[in-house]
C-alpha positions in Angstrom: -10.0 14.4 -9.7 -9.6 10.4 -10.3 -6.3 10.8 -10.2 -5.4 12.7 -6.6 -7.4 10.1 -4.7 -6.2 6.5 -4.2 -9.0 4.1 -4.7 -8.7 0.9 -2.1 -10.5 -1.4 -3.9 -8.4 -0.7 -6.4 -4.9 -0.6 -5.0 -6.1 -4.5 -3.4 -6.7 -5.7 -6.8 -3.6 -4.2 -8.4 -1.9 -6.1 -5.4 -3.2 -9.3 -6.0 -2.9 -9.1 -9.6 0.9 -8.5 -8.5 1.0 -11.5 -5.9 -0.8 -14.2 -8.7 2.2 -12.7 -11.1 4.7 -13.2 -8.7 3.5 -16.9 -7.5 3.0 -17.9 -11.4 6.4 -16.7 -12.4 8.4 -17.6 -9.4 6.5 -20.1 -7.4 9.2 -20.4 -5.3 10.6 -17.3 -4.6 10.4 -15.5 -1.0 9.1 -12.7 -2.7 6.2 -14.4 -3.3 5.4 -14.2 0.5 6.2 -10.8 0.4 3.4 -10.3 -2.2 1.1 -11.9 0.2 1.9 -9.9 2.5 1.4 -7.0 0.7 -2.5 -8.3 0.0 -2.9 -8.8 3.1 -1.6 -5.3 4.6 -3.0 -3.2 1.9 -6.0 -4.8 3.1 -5.6 -4.6 6.6 -5.0 -0.3 5.6 -8.1 -0.1 3.6 -10.3 -1.3 7.0 -8.1 1.1 9.0 -9.2 4.4 6.4 -12.5 3.3 6.5 -12.7 3.4 10.2 -10.3 6.7 10.5 -13.2 8.6 8.0 -15.7 8.4 11.1 -16.1 10.5 13.7 -14.8 10.3 17.5 -17.8 10.9 18.9 -17.0 10.7 22.4 -14.0 12.5 21.7 -16.1 15.4 20.4 -19.2 15.1 23.1 -15.9 15.5 25.8 -14.3 18.6 23.8 -17.9 20.3 23.7 -18.4 19.7 27.3 -14.8 21.3 28.2 -15.7 24.2 25.6 -19.3 25.1 27.5 -17.4 24.6 31.0 -15.2 27.0 30.2 -17.7 29.6 28.4 -19.3 29.2 32.3 -16.4 29.4 34.2 -16.6 33.0 32.0 -19.7 34.1 31.9 -20.0 33.2 35.7 -16.0 35.1 36.0 -17.9 38.5 34.1 -20.7 38.8 36.1 -18.4 39.4 39.6 -15.9 41.5 37.6 -16.7 45.0 38.9 -16.6 47.0 36.1 -18.6 50.1 37.7 -15.5 51.2 39.5 -14.0 52.4 36.8 -14.9 55.9 37.8 -13.5 56.1 40.8 -9.8 57.1 40.5 -8.2 54.4 43.1 -10.1 51.6 42.2 -9.2 52.1 38.3 -6.0 50.8 38.0 -6.9 47.4 39.7 -10.2 47.1 37.3 -7.3 47.7 34.6 -5.3 44.9 35.8 -8.7 42.8 35.8 -9.4 43.6 32.5 -6.0 42.8 31.5 -5.7 39.5 32.7 -9.4 38.5 31.7 -8.2 39.8 28.2 -5.1 37.1 29.2 -7.5 34.2 30.2 -9.1 35.3 26.7 -6.1 34.6 24.9 -5.5 31.8 26.3 -8.9 29.9 26.2 -9.1 30.2 22.2 -5.4 28.7 22.0 -6.8 25.8 24.4 -10.2 25.7 22.3 -8.1 25.4 19.3 -6.1 22.7 20.5 -9.0 20.4 21.6 -10.5 20.8 18.0 -7.5 19.3 16.9 -7.1 16.7 19.4 -9.5 14.4 17.5 -6.8 15.0 14.1 -3.8 14.5 16.0 -5.7 10.8 17.4 -6.4 9.8 14.1 -2.6 11.0 12.3 -0.7 9.2 15.1 -2.7 5.6 14.1 -2.1 6.8 10.5 1.2 6.9 11.3 1.2 3.3 13.2 -0.5 1.8 10.3 1.9 3.5 7.8 4.6 1.7 9.7 3.8 -1.9 9.1 4.1 -0.4 5.2 7.6 1.2 5.5 9.0 -2.5 7.1 6.9 -4.1 3.6 9.3 -1.5 1.8 12.4 -2.5 3.1 12.0 -6.1 3.1 11.3 -5.5 -0.5 14.3 -3.7 -1.0 16.1 -6.5 1.3 14.9 -8.8 -1.5 15.6 -6.9 -4.1 19.5 -6.1 -3.3 20.1 -9.7 -4.7 18.8 -8.7 -7.8 21.3 -6.4 -8.5 22.4 -6.2 -12.5 25.6 -5.1 -12.1 26.5 -8.9 -10.9 26.0 -10.2 -15.1 28.7 -8.2 -16.1 32.2 -9.6 -16.5 34.2 -7.0 -13.6 31.7 -8.8 -10.9 33.4 -10.4 -8.2 31.6 -11.7 -5.3 33.1 -11.8 -1.8 32.9 -14.3 0.6 29.8 -12.8 2.4 27.7 -12.4 -0.9 24.6 -14.0 -1.7 23.0 -16.7 -4.1 22.2 -14.3 -7.0 20.0 -15.1 -10.8 23.3 -15.5 -12.7 20.9 -15.8 -16.2 20.2 -12.5 -17.7 16.9 -13.3 -19.3 15.9 -14.7 -15.7 17.1 -11.2 -14.2 15.5 -9.0 -16.8 12.2 -10.5 -16.6 12.5 -10.6 -12.4 13.7 -6.7 -12.3 10.3 -6.3 -14.6 
């Protein structure tokens, strides 16, 4: 089970070690700032994940109040519905229509109840997606840094263009960087 969950403490420690390694090996590289941002982001995400574990009590109270109010409406309407008219032939059709409408309302109420129950999950999922957006942005920045570290640039056939960025031209430095 240990490898099926992410421990924020270990992730932060790994990000800090990575930042130290980048700072020691490439003190003037832009990747050092990206590594520092990764440490900061991992701390922020750990705090955000901890905050998402707590239930939204105000929302749960609001949902409970809505469910109780809906149940009271059904009880109130159920006491008014004339079920004793089923014995008369003229009112039987109206009673069947009333029962059908009641069943439709019960089905819609159950669907609404399920939607209310999932509201907290949807709110938390939206917050997670907002936090993951920051991580995705950082991943794109790292990817852009890596574009200039293409091992193909060391081959004899590589010809840079006038808009090519400055690249690492030493094979040993490039291998160390990519490692």
